[in-house]
RODO-2510 file (C-alpha; in nm, 4 decimals, decimal comma):
residues 343
     n   res          X          Y          Z
     1     x     0,9774     1,4767     2,3791
     2     x     0,7414     1,2761     2,1372
     3     x     0,9013     1,1183     1,8314
     4     x     0,6389     1,1042     1,5220
     5     x     0,5944     1,0225     1,1602
     6     x     0,3215     0,9743     0,9073
     7     x     0,3510     0,7860     0,5750
     8     x     0,0882     0,7917     0,2863
     9     x    -0,1059     0,5053     0,1490
    10     x    -0,1036     0,4478    -0,2240
    11     x    -0,3538     0,3909    -0,4926
    12     x    -0,2031     0,1188    -0,7396
    13     x    -0,2849     0,2138    -1,1037
    14     x    -0,1220    -0,0462    -1,3011
    15     x     0,0724    -0,3468    -1,3086
    16     x    -0,0498    -0,4890    -0,9612
    17     x     0,1166    -0,7982    -0,8696
    18     x     0,4264    -0,8030    -1,0868
    19     x     0,6198    -0,6741    -0,7894
    20     x     0,5999    -0,9951    -0,6221
    21     x     0,8782    -1,2774    -0,6078
    22     x     0,9049    -1,5167    -0,8095
    23     x     0,7702    -1,3276    -1,1141
    24     x     0,9721    -1,0024    -1,0497
    25     x     1,2831    -1,1999    -1,0087
    26     x     1,2574    -1,4039    -1,3255
    27     x     1,0848    -1,1662    -1,5593
    28     x     1,1070    -0,8195    -1,3931
    29     x     0,8043    -0,6115    -1,2534
    30     x     0,6954    -0,2519    -1,3378
    31     x     0,4295    -0,0748    -1,1082
    32     x     0,2618     0,2712    -1,1177
    33     x     0,1090     0,3883    -0,8261
    34     x     0,0259     0,7064    -0,6569
    35     x    -0,0037     0,8189    -0,2875
    36     x    -0,2960     0,9746    -0,1433
    37     x    -0,4130     1,1936     0,1532
    38     x    -0,4713     0,8786     0,3705
    39     x    -0,1895     0,7726     0,5918
    40     x    -0,0458     0,5725     0,8761
    41     x     0,0980     0,7364     1,1885
    42     x     0,3467     0,6243     1,4543
    43     x     0,4412     0,8029     1,7689
    44     x     0,6924     0,7034     2,0209
    45     x     0,7020     0,8647     2,3771
    46     x     0,9615     0,7799     2,6493
    47     x     0,8265     0,6661     2,9586
    48     x     1,0003     0,6894     3,3054
    49     x     0,8916     0,3283     3,3836
    50     x     1,0812     0,0051     3,2384
    51     x     0,7820    -0,0719     3,0300
    52     x     0,7252    -0,1143     2,6456
    53     x     0,3579    -0,0443     2,5412
    54     x     0,2843    -0,0877     2,1860
    55     x    -0,0837     0,0010     2,0843
    56     x    -0,2999     0,0549     1,7646
    57     x    -0,5229     0,3175     1,8400
    58     x    -0,7638     0,2407     1,5662
    59     x    -0,8089    -0,1046     1,6361
    60     x    -0,8201    -0,0457     2,0069
    61     x    -0,5546    -0,3191     2,0772
    62     x    -0,2719    -0,2891     2,3269
    63     x     0,0087    -0,5200     2,4999
    64     x     0,2508    -0,4050     2,7559
    65     x     0,5753    -0,5827     2,8553
    66     x     0,8895    -0,5379     3,0705
    67     x     1,1450    -0,3538     2,9037
    68     x     1,3458    -0,6202     2,6911
    69     x     1,5547    -0,6263     2,3710
    70     x     1,2822    -0,8507     2,2075
    71     x     0,9156    -0,8942     2,2113
    72     x     0,7157    -1,1686     2,1362
    73     x     0,5698    -1,2331     1,7817
    74     x     0,2288    -1,3761     1,8760
    75     x    -0,0086    -1,2595     1,6040
    76     x    -0,0973    -0,9497     1,7929
    77     x     0,0584    -0,6198     1,6866
    78     x     0,3405    -0,7977     1,4980
    79     x     0,4363    -0,5447     1,2529
    80     x     0,5224    -0,2773     1,5534
    81     x     0,6871    -0,5727     1,7361
    82     x     0,8625    -0,6992     1,4391
    83     x     1,0086    -0,3371     1,3666
    84     x     1,1210    -0,2882     1,7199
    85     x     1,3047    -0,6314     1,7446
    86     x     1,4703    -0,5396     1,4275
    87     x     1,5864    -0,1834     1,5475
    88     x     1,6827    -0,2994     1,8918
    89     x     1,8885    -0,5572     1,7183
    90     x     2,0542    -0,3668     1,4513
    91     x     2,0793    -0,0508     1,6324
    92     x     1,9911     0,0372     1,9746
    93     x     1,8283    -0,1970     2,2514
    94     x     1,6276     0,0133     2,4798
    95     x     1,7565     0,1688     2,7732
    96     x     1,4280     0,3072     2,9051
    97     x     1,0756     0,2281     2,8546
    98     x     0,8449     0,3869     2,5602
    99     x     0,4839     0,3832     2,4248
   100     x     0,4790     0,3189     2,0790
   101     x     0,1301     0,4235     1,9426
   102     x     0,0012     0,3806     1,5611
   103     x    -0,3039     0,4834     1,3697
   104     x    -0,4109     0,3982     1,0232
   105     x    -0,6570     0,6012     0,7880
   106     x    -0,7797     0,2641     0,6390
   107     x    -0,8650    -0,0675     0,7750
   108     x    -0,5989    -0,3388     0,7120
   109     x    -0,6687    -0,5980     0,4371
   110     x    -0,8274    -0,2778     0,2308
   111     x    -0,5899    -0,2939    -0,0401
   112     x    -0,4076     0,0581    -0,0158
   113     x    -0,1091    -0,0943     0,1295
   114     x    -0,1632    -0,0310     0,5083
   115     x     0,0281    -0,2791     0,6610
   116     x     0,3627    -0,2019     0,4674
   117     x     0,2988     0,1655     0,4907
   118     x     0,2519     0,1168     0,8969
   119     x     0,5994    -0,0660     0,8839
   120     x     0,7624     0,2354     0,6910
   121     x     0,5902     0,4818     0,9709
   122     x     0,7270     0,2849     1,2705
   123     x     1,0603     0,2692     1,1111
   124     x     1,0307     0,6567     1,0477
   125     x     0,9123     0,7267     1,4143
   126     x     1,2384     0,5095     1,5225
   127     x     1,4509     0,6856     1,2692
   128     x     1,3484     1,0335     1,4153
   129     x     1,4184     0,9313     1,7939
   130     x     1,7393     0,7454     1,7245
   131     x     1,8565     0,9769     1,4676
   132     x     1,9129     0,7238     1,2302
   133     x     2,0964     0,7752     0,8906
   134     x     1,8651     0,5892     0,6543
   135     x     1,7807     0,7422     0,3112
   136     x     1,4412     0,6737     0,1299
   137     x     1,5802     0,3240    -0,0354
   138     x     1,7144     0,1925     0,2915
   139     x     1,4107     0,2833     0,4807
   140     x     1,2088     0,0830     0,2021
   141     x     1,4287    -0,2072     0,1757
   142     x     1,4629    -0,2149     0,5430
   143     x     1,0519    -0,2280     0,5786
   144     x     1,0384    -0,5172     0,3305
   145     x     1,3112    -0,7145     0,5053
   146     x     1,1032    -0,6959     0,8244
   147     x     0,7761    -0,8147     0,6869
   148     x     0,9116    -1,0370     0,4400
   149     x     1,1812    -1,2110     0,6105
   150     x     1,1655    -1,1470     0,9458
   151     x     0,7987    -1,1719     0,9845
   152     x     0,7383    -1,3949     0,6922
   153     x     0,4363    -1,2132     0,5445
   154     x     0,3598    -1,2765     0,1967
   155     x     0,3661    -0,9677    -0,0305
   156     x     0,5210    -0,7650    -0,3117
   157     x     0,7648    -0,4456    -0,2978
   158     x     0,5977    -0,1498    -0,4155
   159     x     0,4180    -0,0535    -0,0913
   160     x     0,7136     0,0049     0,1052
   161     x     0,8663     0,2292    -0,1676
   162     x     0,5360     0,4166    -0,2468
   163     x     0,5017     0,5012     0,1334
   164     x     0,8757     0,6109     0,1622
   165     x     0,8979     0,8053    -0,1533
   166     x     0,5596     0,9559    -0,1979
   167     x     0,3974     1,1048    -0,5429
   168     x     0,3287     0,9547    -0,8550
   169     x     0,5668     0,6892    -0,9161
   170     x     0,6727     0,4157    -1,2121
   171     x     0,8830     0,1529    -1,0399
   172     x     1,0718    -0,1105    -1,1656
   173     x     1,1910    -0,4415    -0,9960
   174     x     1,4399    -0,6761    -1,0959
   175     x     1,5637    -0,9174    -0,8271
   176     x     1,6659    -0,7325    -0,5370
   177     x     1,7143    -0,4125    -0,7190
   178     x     1,4432    -0,1553    -0,7071
   179     x     1,4102     0,1882    -0,8985
   180     x     1,1720     0,4504    -0,8391
   181     x     1,1064     0,6828    -1,0986
   182     x     0,9183     0,9867    -1,0172
   183     x     0,6567     1,1253    -1,2953
   184     x     0,6510     1,4914    -1,3663
   185     x     0,3034     1,4822    -1,4860
   186     x     0,1408     1,8197    -1,5441
   187     x    -0,0666     1,9638    -1,2883
   188     x    -0,3840     1,9876    -1,4895
   189     x    -0,3501     1,6233    -1,5772
   190     x    -0,2988     1,5061    -1,2187
   191     x    -0,6007     1,7446    -1,1102
   192     x    -0,8349     1,5827    -1,3736
   193     x    -0,7178     1,2296    -1,3008
   194     x    -0,7918     1,3250    -0,9135
   195     x    -1,1573     1,4541    -1,0425
   196     x    -1,2210     1,1455    -1,2370
   197     x    -1,1076     0,8658    -0,9983
   198     x    -1,3423     0,7402    -0,7787
   199     x    -1,2214     0,5404    -0,4700
   200     x    -1,4717     0,3216    -0,3301
   201     x    -1,4470     0,0883     0,0100
   202     x    -1,6425    -0,2304    -0,0456
   203     x    -1,6835    -0,2531     0,3110
   204     x    -1,5060    -0,5744     0,3137
   205     x    -1,1543    -0,6686     0,3805
   206     x    -0,9409    -0,9703     0,2693
   207     x    -0,6535    -1,1770     0,3623
   208     x    -0,4156    -1,1029     0,0857
   209     x    -0,1842    -1,3790     0,1732
   210     x    -0,3726    -1,6390     0,0520
   211     x    -0,4178    -1,4683    -0,2712
   212     x    -0,0394    -1,4168    -0,3033
   213     x     0,0553    -1,7521    -0,2160
   214     x    -0,1333    -1,8852    -0,4923
   215     x    -0,0072    -1,6340    -0,7440
   216     x     0,3651    -1,7288    -0,6433
   217     x     0,2415    -2,1126    -0,6831
   218     x     0,1300    -2,0165    -1,0195
   219     x     0,4748    -1,8687    -1,1374
   220     x     0,6703    -2,1482    -0,9605
   221     x     0,4480    -2,4208    -1,1424
   222     x     0,4651    -2,2256    -1,4851
   223     x     0,1238    -2,1714    -1,5109
   224     x     0,1380    -2,0164    -1,8555
   225     x    -0,2302    -1,8287    -1,8309
   226     x    -0,1403    -1,6554    -1,4860
   227     x     0,2317    -1,5791    -1,6126
   228     x     0,1147    -1,4218    -1,9263
   229     x    -0,1514    -1,2192    -1,7461
   230     x     0,1359    -1,0776    -1,5417
   231     x     0,2937    -0,9940    -1,8496
   232     x     0,0273    -0,7948    -1,9762
   233     x     0,0057    -0,6126    -1,6353
   234     x     0,3555    -0,5087    -1,6502
   235     x     0,2832    -0,3631    -2,0044
   236     x    -0,0262    -0,2254    -1,8416
   237     x     0,2050    -0,0085    -1,6149
   238     x     0,4042     0,1217    -1,9220
   239     x     0,0695     0,2087    -2,0993
   240     x    -0,0467     0,3818    -1,8155
   241     x     0,2890     0,6037    -1,7660
   242     x     0,2827     0,7175    -2,1274
   243     x    -0,0974     0,7786    -2,0818
   244     x    -0,0207     1,0002    -1,7805
   245     x     0,2867     1,2021    -1,9307
   246     x     0,0966     1,2860    -2,2532
   247     x    -0,2252     1,4035    -2,0902
   248     x    -0,4164     1,1154    -2,2757
   249     x    -0,6548     1,0832    -2,0047
   250     x    -0,9463     0,9305    -2,2079
   251     x    -0,7424     0,6219    -2,2210
   252     x    -0,7076     0,5769    -1,8679
   253     x    -1,0340     0,3863    -1,8185
   254     x    -0,9462     0,1682    -2,1099
   255     x    -0,5970     0,0845    -1,9508
   256     x    -0,7785     0,0265    -1,5997
   257     x    -1,0224    -0,2186    -1,7846
   258     x    -0,7730    -0,3825    -1,9645
   259     x    -0,5858    -0,4591    -1,6301
   260     x    -0,8922    -0,5891    -1,4769
   261     x    -0,9517    -0,8581    -1,7442
   262     x    -0,5721    -0,9432    -1,6910
   263     x    -0,5747    -0,9430    -1,3097
   264     x    -0,8420    -1,2066    -1,2914
   265     x    -0,6028    -1,4694    -1,4474
   266     x    -0,3247    -1,4193    -1,2072
   267     x    -0,4873    -1,6255    -0,9216
   268     x    -0,8649    -1,7521    -0,8120
   269     x    -1,0541    -1,5407    -0,5698
   270     x    -0,8904    -1,2166    -0,6887
   271     x    -1,2768    -1,1225    -0,8058
   272     x    -1,5990    -1,2652    -0,6746
   273     x    -1,9558    -1,2293    -0,7544
   274     x    -1,9587    -0,9133    -0,5343
   275     x    -1,6729    -0,7258    -0,7152
   276     x    -1,8371    -0,8209    -1,0564
   277     x    -2,1676    -0,6833    -0,9694
   278     x    -2,0230    -0,3780    -0,8464
   279     x    -1,7898    -0,3304    -1,1378
   280     x    -2,0521    -0,4102    -1,3929
   281     x    -2,2828    -0,1476    -1,2624
   282     x    -2,0182     0,1367    -1,2079
   283     x    -1,9736     0,0738    -1,6165
   284     x    -2,3238     0,0914    -1,6755
   285     x    -2,3496     0,4165    -1,4940
   286     x    -2,0438     0,5547    -1,6888
   287     x    -1,7121     0,4424    -1,5604
   288     x    -1,4687     0,3486    -1,8236
   289     x    -1,2860     0,0996    -1,6364
   290     x    -1,1490     0,0361    -1,2696
   291     x    -0,9707    -0,2022    -1,0787
   292     x    -0,9504    -0,3731    -0,7338
   293     x    -0,7004    -0,2398    -0,5192
   294     x    -0,4290    -0,4393    -0,3902
   295     x    -0,3877    -0,8257    -0,3993
   296     x    -0,7947    -0,8415    -0,4727
   297     x    -1,0872    -1,0161    -0,3036
   298     x    -1,2327    -0,7108    -0,1513
   299     x    -1,1226    -0,3944     0,0215
   300     x    -1,0934    -0,0834    -0,2311
   301     x    -1,1813    -0,0521    -0,5756
   302     x    -1,1207     0,2572    -0,8257
   303     x    -1,3288     0,3779    -1,0881
   304     x    -1,2142     0,6129    -1,3634
   305     x    -1,5383     0,8424    -1,4389
   306     x    -1,4644     1,0738    -1,7329
   307     x    -1,6790     1,4275    -1,7872
   308     x    -1,9272     1,4408    -1,5202
   309     x    -1,9999     1,0737    -1,4857
   310     x    -1,8571     1,0620    -1,1402
   311     x    -2,1516     1,1698    -0,9790
   312     x    -2,3853     0,8901    -1,1494
   313     x    -2,1119     0,6184    -1,0607
   314     x    -2,1006     0,7578    -0,6836
   315     x    -2,5029     0,7329    -0,6603
   316     x    -2,4944     0,3807    -0,8073
   317     x    -2,1904     0,2660    -0,5853
   318     x    -2,3612     0,3867    -0,2804
   319     x    -2,6584     0,1112    -0,3506
   320     x    -2,4124    -0,1443    -0,2720
   321     x    -2,3635    -0,0700     0,1094
   322     x    -1,9930     0,0565     0,0662
   323     x    -1,8504     0,3834     0,0988
   324     x    -1,6868     0,6473    -0,1407
   325     x    -1,3770     0,7903     0,0204
   326     x    -1,2631     1,1590    -0,0389
   327     x    -0,8993     1,1843    -0,1080
   328     x    -0,6252     1,4052    -0,2767
   329     x    -0,3110     1,2867    -0,4122
   330     x    -0,0033     1,3655    -0,2199
   331     x     0,3527     1,4455    -0,3358
   332     x     0,5337     1,3909    -0,0028
   333     x     0,6405     1,0366     0,1261
   334     x     0,7418     0,9419     0,4708
   335     x     0,7700     1,2456     0,7129
   336     x     0,8858     1,2545     1,0755
   337     x     0,9273     1,5183     1,3483
   338     x     0,9634     1,5675     1,7182
   339     x     0,7937     1,7961     1,9665
   340     x     0,7749     1,8174     2,3363
   341     x     0,5233     1,6178     2,5161
   342     x     0,2180     1,7389     2,6550
   343     x     0,2421     1,8415     3,0200
***
């Protein structure tokens, strides 16, 4: 038998960064995001030999260990091993060997929540194999605990919940409490948003931890400029929610543009000269606004292109050496299943 799972990546539309502690603990955060048809996949196949094989097929990385209750966290495939270590500790140490294989449709550091989505997918495969009774909130919180506490990786809370729940969600964060509000957006509004929103990969990845650590430092040191930017981004999430629910799509680009201006003030290196040049060129070609996905510094960007401007914007973006990625919105979150192993 082989136990499989997949979890969707997400586009953050508004409020990015307000889900990161200590800001969310002190002031409360709000995020609006939507899952898309790019995913993280995980598969667990039991083995007859007493070995544990962990491998990331998209990165050509593999490690092989003798059967053990805990695997070393050494900088290679730590997300996969971190999930196994926690599952082994909390639920069931492995009694037989297995191969854990993963694949992600976007590179690490691209700003679509790849790391957290991968953790959710791996948890899903173990949930399927061990028949664990975990609902969406428990899986998302479990993934967050593994990343932020067990592995000590810097970051926020939105990605785990987006990957688990799926769809378009307005999320609220207050201390340890998270509320996921699914938005019932009319299909014609969602189709138009999907048509007008261009997803562009800058062909550079970034290490989000340094940017997030500076953001955390700015809150701890009561940097007024940074904190006020986060306040405004929280308001931006509420503005985006109202625009989508009411079909005021002409406002989307302006709301994104407002957020882009604010996000620059959260921490250094969120933007850079290359990002600024791409952003200005996209607006000159017809986009009314956009944003850097994730913590910033590189990875994916999105642009809102009303009317028929998307074609001119894409033509312009192609001159910068990046890639426009096709996608569609998806309503489903973490999905798990099993199937007979190949003979």
